[in-house]
C-alpha positions in Angstrom: -56.6 132.4 147.8 -53.8 132.3 145.1 -50.3 131.2 146.4 -47.8 133.8 146.4 -44.1 133.1 145.7 -42.4 132.5 149.0 -38.6 132.1 149.6 -37.3 128.5 150.2 -33.5 128.2 150.8 -32.8 131.4 148.6 -35.1 130.2 145.9 -38.9 130.3 145.2 -40.9 127.3 146.2 -42.8 125.8 143.2 -45.7 123.5 144.1 -46.2 120.2 142.7 -49.0 121.2 140.3 -50.3 124.6 139.3 -53.1 126.0 141.6 -54.9 127.5 138.4 -54.9 127.1 134.6 -56.1 129.6 132.1 -57.9 127.5 129.3 -58.6 129.1 126.0 -61.3 126.7 124.9 -61.7 128.2 121.4 -60.2 130.3 118.7 -63.7 131.5 117.4 -65.1 134.8 118.2 -68.3 136.7 117.3 -66.0 140.0 117.4 -62.8 141.1 115.9 -61.5 143.9 118.5 -58.7 146.1 117.6 -56.5 145.4 120.6 -57.1 141.6 121.0 -53.8 140.1 122.2 -55.0 136.5 121.2 -55.7 137.5 117.6 -52.9 135.6 115.9 -53.6 132.2 117.7 -57.3 132.5 116.8 -56.3 132.7 113.0 -53.6 130.0 113.2 -54.7 127.2 115.5 -57.7 124.8 115.5 -59.9 124.1 118.4 -59.6 120.7 120.4 -62.6 118.5 120.3 -64.5 118.2 123.5 -63.2 114.7 124.3 -59.6 115.9 124.6 -60.6 118.7 126.8 -62.4 116.3 129.0 -59.3 114.1 129.3 -57.4 117.2 130.1 -59.8 118.1 132.8 -59.5 114.5 134.4 -55.6 114.9 134.5 -55.6 118.5 135.8 -58.2 117.4 138.6 -56.1 114.4 139.2 -52.9 116.4 140.2 -54.7 118.8 142.2 -55.4 121.8 140.1 -58.2 123.9 141.9 -59.4 126.3 139.3 -59.7 126.9 135.7 -60.3 130.2 133.9 -62.2 129.7 130.7 -61.7 132.0 128.0 -61.2 132.3 124.1 -61.8 133.4 121.6 -65.3 134.0 122.9 -66.1 131.1 125.1 -69.8 131.2 124.6 -69.3 130.4 120.8 -68.6 126.7 121.8 -72.0 125.0 121.7 -70.7 122.3 124.0 -69.4 124.6 126.6 -71.8 123.3 129.5 -70.7 119.8 128.7 -67.1 121.1 129.3 -68.1 123.0 132.5 -69.8 119.8 133.7 -66.6 117.8 133.1 -64.3 120.2 135.0 -66.8 120.2 137.8 -66.9 116.2 138.0 -63.1 116.6 138.4 -63.4 118.7 141.6 -62.3 122.1 140.2 -64.0 125.5 140.2 -64.0 127.8 137.4 -64.2 131.5 136.2 -65.2 132.9 132.8 -64.0 135.8 130.7 -66.4 137.0 127.9 -67.3 139.8 125.8 -70.8 139.5 127.1 -72.5 139.8 123.6 -73.8 136.2 123.7 -75.4 136.1 127.1 -79.0 135.9 126.9 -81.8 134.4 129.0 -81.1 130.9 127.3 -77.5 131.1 128.6 -78.5 132.3 132.0 -81.0 129.4 132.4 -78.3 126.8 131.3 -76.2 127.7 134.4 -79.1 126.2 136.5 -78.0 122.7 135.7 -76.1 120.6 138.2 -73.4 122.4 140.1 -72.7 124.9 137.3 -73.6 128.1 139.6 -72.3 126.5 142.7 -68.7 126.0 141.3 -68.6 129.2 139.4 -66.2 131.9 140.9 -66.8 134.8 138.5 -67.9 136.0 135.2 -65.8 138.7 133.8 -67.4 141.1 131.1 -65.4 143.5 129.0 -66.9 146.9 128.9 -64.8 149.7 127.2 -67.2 152.6 127.2 -70.3 154.4 128.8 -72.0 154.4 125.3 -71.7 152.7 121.8 -69.8 155.4 120.3 -67.0 154.9 122.7 -67.1 151.2 123.4 -67.7 150.2 119.8 -64.6 152.5 118.7 -62.4 149.7 119.4 -64.7 146.8 119.0 -67.2 145.8 116.0 -70.4 147.9 115.6 -73.4 147.1 118.0 -71.1 145.5 120.5 -71.9 147.8 123.3 -75.7 147.3 123.6 -75.2 143.6 123.5 -72.5 143.6 126.1 -74.5 145.8 128.5 -77.6 143.5 128.1 -75.6 140.4 129.0 -74.0 142.4 132.0 -77.3 143.5 133.2 -78.9 140.1 132.9 -76.0 138.5 134.9 -76.2 141.3 137.6 -80.1 141.0 137.9 -79.8 137.1 138.3 -77.3 137.3 141.1 -74.2 136.0 139.2 -70.7 136.7 140.5 -70.2 139.2 137.7 -67.2 141.5 137.2 -66.1 143.9 134.5 -62.8 144.7 132.9 -62.3 148.1 131.3 -59.3 148.1 129.0 -58.1 151.7 128.8 -57.3 152.7 125.1 -57.3 155.9 123.0 -60.8 155.9 122.6 -62.1 155.9 126.1 -59.6 157.8 128.2 -61.8 160.8 128.6 -64.8 158.8 129.0 -63.7 157.0 132.1 -65.7 159.0 134.6 -68.8 158.2 132.6 -67.7 154.5 132.4 -67.4 154.6 136.3 -70.8 156.2 136.7 -72.3 153.5 134.4 -70.7 150.4 136.1 -70.9 151.6 139.7 -74.0 153.9 139.9 -76.2 152.6 137.1 -75.5 149.0 136.9 -74.7 148.8 140.6 -71.4 146.7 140.5 -69.3 146.7 143.7 -66.2 147.4 141.7 -64.5 147.0 138.3 -61.0 146.5 137.1 -58.8 148.3 134.6 -55.8 147.6 132.4 -54.6 149.1 129.2 -54.2 148.0 125.5 -50.8 146.8 124.5 -49.2 145.9 121.3 -50.1 142.2 121.1 -52.1 140.4 118.4 -54.4 142.7 116.4 -52.7 145.8 118.3 -49.7 145.1 116.5 -51.6 146.5 113.2 -53.9 149.0 115.0 -51.6 150.1 117.9 -51.5 153.5 116.7 -55.3 153.8 117.0 -55.8 152.0 120.4 -52.5 152.1 122.2 -52.2 155.1 124.7 -49.6 157.7 123.8 -47.6 159.2 126.6 -49.8 162.2 127.0 -52.9 160.0 127.1 -51.3 157.7 129.6 -50.6 160.7 131.8 -54.2 161.7 131.6 -55.4 158.4 132.3 -53.6 158.5 135.4 -54.9 161.9 136.5 -58.4 160.7 135.8 -58.3 157.4 137.6 -56.6 158.9 140.6 -59.6 161.4 140.9 -62.1 158.3 140.4 -60.2 156.4 143.2 -61.1 159.3 145.7 -64.6 159.5 144.3 -65.2 155.8 144.5 -62.9 154.5 147.3 -62.2 150.8 147.0 -64.2 150.2 144.0 -61.7 150.7 140.9 -58.9 148.2 140.8 -55.8 147.4 138.7 -53.0 145.0 138.5 -51.7 146.6 135.4 -52.2 149.8 133.2 -52.3 153.5 134.3 -54.0 153.0 137.8 -51.5 150.2 138.9 -48.6 152.5 137.7 -49.8 155.3 139.5 -50.3 153.4 142.8 -47.0 152.0 142.6 -45.4 155.2 141.9 -47.0 156.5 145.1 -45.6 153.7 147.0 -42.2 154.2 145.7 -42.3 157.9 146.4 -43.1 157.3 150.0 -40.4 154.7 150.3 -37.8 157.2 148.9 -39.0 159.9 151.2 -38.1 157.7 154.1 -34.7 157.2 152.7 -35.1 153.7 151.4 -33.2 152.6 148.3 -35.5 149.4 147.4 -38.4 147.5 148.5 -38.6 143.7 149.6 -39.0 141.5 146.5 -38.1 144.2 143.9 -34.7 145.0 142.3 -35.1 142.2 140.1 -37.3 141.0 137.2 -40.1 140.0 139.5 -43.1 141.9 138.1 -45.1 138.5 137.6 -45.0 135.6 140.1 -47.8 133.9 138.3 -45.5 131.3 137.0 -45.3 129.9 140.4 -48.9 129.2 140.8 -50.5 129.1 137.0 -50.0 128.3 133.7 -52.0 128.2 130.4 -53.5 126.1 127.7 -54.1 127.4 124.2 -57.2 126.3 122.2 -55.2 123.7 120.2 -53.9 122.1 123.4 -50.6 123.8 123.5 -49.3 124.4 127.2 -47.7 127.8 127.9 -46.5 129.7 131.0 -49.1 132.3 130.0 -51.8 132.9 127.4 -50.1 136.2 126.5 -46.9 134.4 125.8 -48.3 131.8 123.0 -44.9 131.4 121.5 -43.4 129.8 124.5 -44.7 126.3 124.3 -43.8 123.7 126.7 -45.8 120.8 125.5 -49.3 119.8 124.3 -52.0 118.1 126.2 -52.4 114.5 125.3 -48.8 114.4 124.3 -47.1 115.9 127.4 -48.1 115.2 131.0 -49.3 118.6 132.6 -47.3 118.0 135.6 -44.1 117.4 133.6 -44.8 120.5 131.5 -45.4 122.5 134.9 -42.2 121.4 136.7 -39.8 120.9 133.9 -40.9 122.9 130.8 -38.1 125.0 129.7 -40.2 128.0 129.0 -41.7 128.2 132.4 -38.4 127.4 134.1 -37.0 130.3 132.2 -39.5 132.6 133.4 -39.0 131.4 137.0 -35.4 132.1 136.7 -35.9 135.5 135.3 -37.9 136.3 138.6 -34.3 136.3 140.1 -32.5 138.4 137.6 -31.3 141.7 139.2 -32.5 144.8 137.4 -29.0 146.1 137.2 -27.9 143.2 135.0 -30.3 144.8 132.2 -28.6 147.2 129.7 -29.0 150.8 130.6 -30.4 150.0 134.0 -27.1 149.5 135.9 -26.8 152.8 137.5 -30.6 153.8 137.7 -31.5 155.2 141.3 -34.9 153.4 141.0 -33.3 149.9 140.4 -34.1 148.7 143.8 -37.7 149.3 143.4 -38.2 148.1 139.8 -39.7 144.8 138.8 -39.3 145.2 135.0 -42.9 145.0 134.1 -45.2 142.3 132.6 -43.0 139.6 130.9 -45.4 139.3 127.9 -45.4 143.1 127.4 -41.5 143.1 127.6 -41.3 140.2 125.0 -43.6 142.0 122.8 -41.6 144.9 123.0 -38.2 143.6 122.7 -38.3 140.0 121.6 -36.6 138.8 124.7 -37.5 138.4 128.4 -34.3 139.9 129.4 -35.3 143.5 129.3 -37.7 145.9 131.1 -41.0 147.7 129.9 -39.6 151.3 129.8 -42.7 152.6 128.1 -45.3 152.0 130.8 -43.5 151.0 133.9 -40.1 152.7 134.2 -40.0 155.6 136.8 -36.8 157.2 135.1 -38.5 157.2 131.8 -41.5 159.1 133.2 -39.3 161.5 135.2 -37.8 162.3 131.9 -41.1 163.6 130.5 -42.6 165.2 133.6 -43.7 162.3 135.8 -47.4 162.8 136.6 -47.2 161.4 140.0 
């Protein structure tokens, strides 16, 4: 269970070490997706050798880190991946994997049989963005879909704890019902998660092709709300159109009861992740989040992980942001929704504004949506 931020003498308690670390093991990838948030770092940074990763795992395990989420790039492009997995297991940690699924074959499946690799594996998340090649491959390289679906089916058939993330974009909005049928009825997943493409990395160049416009966002909300009724409890989101719709429903009910705010809101508190986790890029740079690669707070082998976690300027700034009143943001001082607002994902805000002291009006502002016929 992930630690949630809890008040302590008016402030948020920070544990002595992160519970979880997102680790980008490589900048190599066999695909070049049109909305990849990590694309800039993949081009600019060099992979650390295995020995340095193994030293890092020893340090992380030694201070009490419980879990690592392994990603890239594409994590299965590392030929020494299972050596690294064995190392983190030796250091008493569990792990999850994020993958595009295209490199998963029977050889990879068999490799998980070694040692405690399956026992310590929490989940493997595969990216599926369409119900067919024509949709999925519109935002990914050609022939991606069949290989990703093959990998997904293999994992499911072999009893792995497999999950799927669907990144909603301009190419797959109307395909969402077919995607749900594929994943839930055909493949037989218990559930899948959704988010949406944003203007990071390669999407800064291709954003006009992949990032939802306001009308498409509204359409995605309507479709997802219908699918949630059709598949109760089986479609999830912590970001994107579905998360927005669920939040707007919660706010609407609170306002109908005469409330002017909700607990923990009214400040830039959208993400409490910096109180329980951090990230390491594939060159060893430590950051508060892998979607904020420019906010470097040290490098493994040079800066102690615990030092970066407790005293890194970037992560401390994000924790202080958590207490920043919404009403202090220009343009938000007299907003009647201020008491319900959390400002939106800091990484999205930073990409939009070049500062953390702002809110994501494009995709999480109730006033913004009311101004163009709020779909909720």
